[in-house]
Structure formats: structure tokens, C-alpha cells
C-alpha positions in Angstrom: -53.5 3.6 -19.1 -52.8 4.1 -15.2 -49.4 4.9 -13.9 -48.6 2.1 -10.9 -47.0 4.1 -8.1 -44.4 2.5 -5.3 -44.1 4.5 -1.9 -45.5 7.5 -3.5 -43.2 7.6 -6.5 -44.4 6.3 -9.9 -42.9 3.2 -11.3 -40.9 5.0 -13.8 -39.9 7.7 -11.3 -38.2 5.3 -9.2 -36.1 3.8 -12.0 -35.4 7.4 -12.7 -34.1 7.8 -9.0 -32.0 4.7 -9.5 -30.5 5.4 -12.3 -29.5 9.1 -11.2 -27.6 7.6 -8.2 -24.7 7.0 -10.6 -25.2 3.3 -10.2 -22.1 1.8 -11.6 -19.4 3.9 -9.4 -22.0 3.4 -6.5 -21.7 -0.4 -6.6 -18.3 -0.2 -7.7 -16.8 1.7 -5.0 -19.1 0.0 -2.4 -18.3 -3.7 -3.3 -14.7 -3.0 -3.8 -14.2 -1.3 -0.5 -15.5 -4.0 0.9 -13.9 -6.5 -0.7 -10.6 -4.9 0.1 -12.1 -4.8 3.9 -12.5 -8.7 4.1 -9.3 -9.4 2.4 -7.5 -7.2 5.3 -9.3 -9.4 7.7 -12.6 -7.4 8.6 -15.7 -9.8 9.3 -19.0 -9.7 10.6 -21.2 -6.5 11.7 -18.4 -3.8 11.1 -18.1 -5.2 7.0 -21.7 -4.6 6.7 -21.6 -1.4 8.4 -18.6 -0.4 6.1 -20.8 -1.3 3.0 -23.7 0.4 4.2 -21.6 3.6 5.1 -20.0 3.6 1.6 -23.1 2.7 0.0 -24.6 5.8 1.7 -22.0 8.2 0.7 -21.9 7.2 -2.7 -25.7 7.3 -3.4 -26.0 11.4 -1.8 -22.5 12.1 -4.2 -24.3 10.7 -7.2 -27.5 12.1 -6.9 -26.1 15.5 -5.9 -23.7 15.4 -9.1 -27.1 15.0 -11.2 -28.9 17.9 -9.5 -26.2 20.2 -10.1 -25.6 19.3 -13.7 -29.6 19.0 -14.3 -29.6 22.2 -16.9 -26.4 21.5 -18.4 -27.5 17.8 -18.8 -30.5 19.3 -20.9 -28.6 21.7 -22.6 -26.2 19.4 -24.4 -28.8 17.0 -24.8 -27.6 14.1 -22.2 -30.2 10.8 -23.0 -28.8 9.3 -20.2 -29.7 11.6 -17.4 -33.0 10.9 -16.1 -33.3 14.3 -14.4 -32.7 16.0 -17.6 -35.2 13.8 -19.0 -37.8 14.6 -16.4 -38.1 11.0 -15.7 -38.2 12.0 -11.7 -38.6 15.2 -10.2 -35.6 17.1 -8.8 -37.2 17.3 -5.4 -37.4 13.8 -5.0 -33.7 13.3 -5.9 -32.9 16.2 -3.5 -34.7 14.5 -0.9 -33.0 11.1 -1.4 -29.4 12.9 -1.4 -30.3 14.5 1.9 -31.5 11.3 3.5 -28.4 9.6 1.9 -26.2 11.9 3.3 -27.8 12.2 6.5 -27.7 8.3 7.2 -24.3 8.3 6.3 -23.1 10.4 8.9 -24.1 8.1 12.0 -23.2 4.6 9.8 -19.2 6.3 8.9 -19.3 7.2 12.9 -20.1 3.7 13.5 -17.4 2.3 12.3 -15.2 4.4 15.0 -13.8 7.8 15.4 -10.9 7.5 13.1 -12.2 5.6 10.0 -15.7 7.5 10.2 -13.6 11.1 10.2 -11.7 9.6 7.3 -15.2 8.2 5.3 -16.6 11.5 5.8 -13.9 13.4 4.6 -14.0 11.4 1.2 -17.6 11.6 1.2 -16.9 15.6 1.5 -14.4 15.7 -0.8 -16.6 14.1 -3.1 -19.8 16.9 -2.7 -16.9 19.5 -2.9 -16.3 18.4 -6.3 -20.2 18.2 -7.1 -20.8 21.6 -5.9 -17.8 23.4 -8.0 -14.5 22.2 -7.7 -15.3 19.9 -11.1 -15.2 23.3 -12.9 -11.7 24.3 -11.6 -8.2 23.0 -12.2 -8.2 21.5 -8.7 -11.1 18.9 -10.0 -8.7 15.9 -9.5 -8.1 16.6 -6.0 -11.2 15.5 -4.4 -10.6 12.1 -6.5 -7.3 12.0 -5.1 -8.4 12.4 -1.5 -11.5 10.2 -1.8 -9.7 6.9 -3.0 -6.8 7.8 -1.3 -8.3 7.7 2.1 -10.6 4.8 1.1 -7.6 1.7 1.9 -7.1 4.2 5.2 -10.6 3.2 6.3 -10.5 -0.6 5.3 -7.3 -0.9 7.4 -8.7 1.2 10.5 -11.8 -1.1 10.3 -10.0 -4.1 9.9 -8.0 -6.2 12.7 -4.6 -4.4 11.7 -6.4 -1.3 13.3 -3.2 0.8 11.6 -2.3 3.3 8.7 -1.7 1.1 5.4 1.9 1.5 4.3 2.6 4.8 2.1 2.3 3.2 -1.3 -1.0 1.6 -0.8 -2.3 5.4 -0.2 -0.5 6.9 -3.2 -1.4 3.9 -5.5 -5.2 5.0 -4.3 -5.0 8.5 -5.1 -3.6 8.3 -8.6 -6.1 5.3 -9.2 -8.6 8.3 -8.4 -6.9 10.8 -10.7 -6.9 7.9 -13.6 -10.5 7.4 -12.9 -11.3 11.2 -13.0 -9.5 11.3 -16.2 -11.6 8.2 -17.5 -14.7 9.9 -16.3 -14.3 13.2 -18.2 -13.3 11.6 -21.9 -16.7 10.2 -22.9 -18.0 13.7 -22.5 -15.0 16.3 -23.2 -16.3 17.8 -26.3 -19.6 18.6 -24.2 -18.2 19.7 -21.3 -15.5 22.0 -23.0 -18.7 23.3 -25.0 -20.4 24.2 -21.2 -17.8 26.0 -19.9 -17.2 22.9 -17.4 -13.5 23.1 -17.2 -11.9 21.1 -14.6 -8.5 20.1 -15.1 -8.9 17.2 -17.7 -11.1 19.5 -19.8 -7.9 22.0 -20.3 -5.8 19.5 -21.3 -5.6 18.4 -25.2 -7.8 15.1 -25.8 -4.3 13.6 -26.4 -2.5 14.5 -23.8 -5.4 13.7 -21.4 -5.7 10.0 -23.0 -1.9 9.6 -22.4 -2.2 11.0 -18.9 -5.3 8.4 -17.8 -3.2 5.4 -19.0 -0.3 6.7 -17.3 -2.3 7.2 -13.8 -4.1 4.0 -14.1 -0.8 2.0 -14.9 1.1 3.7 -12.1 -1.4 2.9 -9.1 -1.1 -0.9 -10.7 2.6 -0.9 -10.6 2.8 0.6 -7.1 0.7 -2.0 -5.8 2.7 -4.5 -7.3 5.9 -3.2 -6.4 5.1 -1.5 -3.2 5.2 -4.5 -1.0 8.6 -5.9 0.0 10.2 -8.8 -2.3 10.2 -9.6 -5.9 6.7 -9.6 -7.8 5.5 -12.8 -8.5 4.4 -14.0 -12.2 0.8 -13.4 -11.8 1.3 -10.0 -10.7 3.0 -9.5 -13.8 0.6 -10.9 -15.7 -2.1 -8.9 -13.8 -0.2 -5.5 -14.8 -0.3 -6.7 -18.4 -4.0 -7.1 -18.1 -4.1 -3.4 -16.7 -2.4 -2.3 -19.2 -4.7 -3.5 -22.1 -7.6 -2.3 -19.8 -6.0 1.2 -19.1 -5.5 1.7 -22.6 -9.2 0.9 -23.8 -10.4 3.4 -21.4 -8.4 5.9 -22.9 -9.0 5.0 -26.3 -13.0 5.3 -25.4 -14.6 7.5 -28.0 -16.6 10.9 -27.6 -19.8 10.1 -26.2 -19.0 6.3 -26.0 -19.6 4.3 -22.2 -16.2 2.3 -22.5 -13.9 4.7 -20.8 -15.0 4.6 -17.2 -16.1 1.0 -17.3 -12.7 -0.1 -17.9 -11.3 2.1 -15.4 -13.5 0.6 -12.9 -12.0 -2.9 -14.4 -8.4 -1.4 -13.3 -9.5 -0.9 -9.9 -11.0 -4.5 -9.5 -7.6 -5.8 -10.5 -6.0 -3.6 -8.2 -8.2 -4.9 -5.5 -7.9 -8.7 -6.9 -4.1 -8.0 -6.8 -4.3 -7.1 -3.0 -6.6 -9.8 -2.0 -4.7 -12.8 -3.7 -1.8 -11.3 -1.8 -3.1 -11.4 1.4 -4.3 -14.5 1.2 -1.5 -16.0 0.0 0.2 -14.4 3.1 
């Protein structure tokens, strides 16, 4: 049976390329950033440009991550990694990563000098993680920087054109650290076996689980308690839901795939809290 090709890439290779970009985090960060920007008042072309810039950055980071980890993923038998399974070629992924990275630069700077530089700094930090920081005790730093800068980018492209409040930046940074922990949990044993020792892998597993819950809930608590005035009942209900999701994230089994989606759900809940508060004035 012949292999159908699409634009010079086999249909299977195109699917592998799509899966190699880390589609869940790429989609989640893009959608949640765009929703937050809309809640902050951004409208029209700037909103579309923001979504395009964030997506380009996420695609570049995701493809780079799988390129760097290809040999390790093969060694540990990862069945969810297209490059490790030869479902797509390394040159195809490398070309896609370069194209996404190059396009991210004008897209980001099109947002304006300040938000453009802030976004490119976030993407640069994520690439630094891919290219080496993930194997050091500073592995958490790119997550803290990138997630802390996202509300900065959003506020700068909104009609407010100011920096967001400090509590929001700090909440974003802590949420990023929690997401890092949740992302590591399923691969904790395999990472330690292959000497991929970021900060989470250097911690005892029980400490990592507790730290992930604490980080995710601290971020959500800051978003609820940070603004002036007493939190409303619906905000406490959101915090309760977040507690359940954070616990689910931290309790994920080795090799399972619930930890990171549950952390993404906490992030979605955090954005929802900010969006509803903005709508209510």
C-alpha cells in the first residue's frame, strides 16, 4: 500500500510532527493567555497577534525539547514520543522548530517593544531549559520566569498598558514552578535513571508531591487573596476545586498522564477566576 504524502511529509510524519510539539501545553498556554488578555480588555488584531506569537513560541519550545531528548526517550522506551519511535524525522522537527522560532520574533515584536521583549524573554528561558537547565538544580527558574512574564505581556498589550499587580506576577511564577513539578512526576523514575536531574528529580518523591500541591495552591490563593477586599464565596469554591485538582496532579502515578493535565486545569481555573473578577468589575 502506498504512503500518502502531504506537502513532502508522509501523513504519519505530519501526525508525528504535530504530536512532537507537546500539543497539550502548547494549546493550553496559548488559549489561556489569549483568554486572559481578552478579560483584560485586549480586542481585535492585537489579540490574534498575541495568540500567534504565543503559539509560535510554544511550538518552538516543544519541538526543541523532543529533539534534545530523542536519544534519552529511546533509551527509556517512551512510546509517546514520535521522534523516539521514528514516526517523524529529526530534520523535519528541527526545521519546524527553527521556523516557529524565527516567526516568533516578528510576531512578538509586533505586539510592541515592551511586551515583545517580555515574551521573547519567556521563550528564551524555556529554550534554555530545553538546552541544559532541565538537568540542573535551576530547572525551576525558566518556568517561574516564563509563567511570571505571561501576565506582564497580557497587561502590556491590553488597554491598561501598565504592569500587572505584583501578586499576579508572583502567582504566575509560583504556578509555573508547580507545573514543573507536575510535569516531572510521571517520568520521575525514568529521569533519575538517565541522570536528568532537575530540581524535582533531586527531591524525594514524597517531597516533590507535597511541593507540587503547595505551589499550585499558593498560586491560586494569591489570585484570590491578592486583590483588595474580601474574597467572595464563589472564589472560595474555586479554591476548593483547585485543591482537588492540585491533589490529583500530585498523586499521579509513575508513567501515568494525569499529573500535568490536572495542573493545566488548575491554571485554567486561575485564569477563570481572573476573568470572572474582571467581568464583575
